[in-house]
C-alpha positions as CSV (number, residue, x, y, z in Angstrom):
1,M,53.3,65.3,-19.5
2,G,54.4,65.1,-23.0
3,A,56.5,63.6,-25.4
4,K,60.5,63.9,-25.2
5,V,62.3,62.7,-28.3
6,D,66.0,61.2,-27.9
7,T,67.8,62.7,-30.5
8,N,70.5,60.0,-30.5
9,L,68.0,57.7,-31.6
10,C,65.7,59.6,-33.9
11,V,66.4,59.3,-37.4
12,G,64.0,61.9,-38.9
13,C,61.7,59.7,-40.7
14,G,58.2,61.7,-39.9
15,E,56.1,58.8,-38.5
16,C,55.5,60.8,-35.5
17,K,54.7,63.9,-37.0
18,S,52.2,62.0,-39.4
19,A,50.8,60.0,-36.2
20,C,50.4,63.5,-34.3
21,P,46.7,64.6,-33.9
22,C,47.7,67.5,-32.4
23,D,50.3,69.0,-35.0
24,A,53.0,69.3,-32.1
25,I,55.8,67.6,-33.8
26,E,57.8,69.0,-36.6
27,I,61.3,67.6,-38.1
28,V,63.9,70.0,-37.9
29,D,67.4,69.0,-39.4
30,N,66.5,65.5,-39.3
31,V,65.3,65.3,-35.9
32,A,61.5,65.5,-34.5
33,V,60.9,68.2,-32.3
34,V,57.9,68.5,-30.0
35,N,56.0,71.8,-29.2
36,D,54.2,72.7,-26.5
37,D,50.8,71.9,-28.4
38,C,51.8,67.8,-27.1
39,A,49.0,66.5,-25.4
40,G,50.9,63.5,-24.0
41,C,48.8,61.2,-26.0
42,G,51.3,58.6,-26.8
43,C,50.4,58.2,-30.7
44,C,54.1,59.3,-31.7
45,E,55.5,57.1,-29.3
46,S,53.6,53.8,-30.8
47,A,54.5,55.0,-34.3
48,C,58.2,55.7,-33.8
49,P,60.1,52.8,-35.6
50,A,63.1,53.9,-33.8
51,N,61.7,53.9,-30.1
52,A,63.3,57.1,-30.0
53,I,60.2,58.8,-28.0
54,T,58.8,58.5,-24.8
55,I,56.0,60.0,-22.8
56,E,56.8,61.4,-19.6
């Protein structure tokens, strides 16, 4: 289980990166990218103003 980013919705604002307690998100070319450190906690999903992140 982990975070998945809809790149069509992501605006690269960085709110998810700031909310992530695992430091598992980077902003690359104005899009959030989730790495293997993701614990699937959902903090990023809650923080995303564009609703671009889901936990799967």
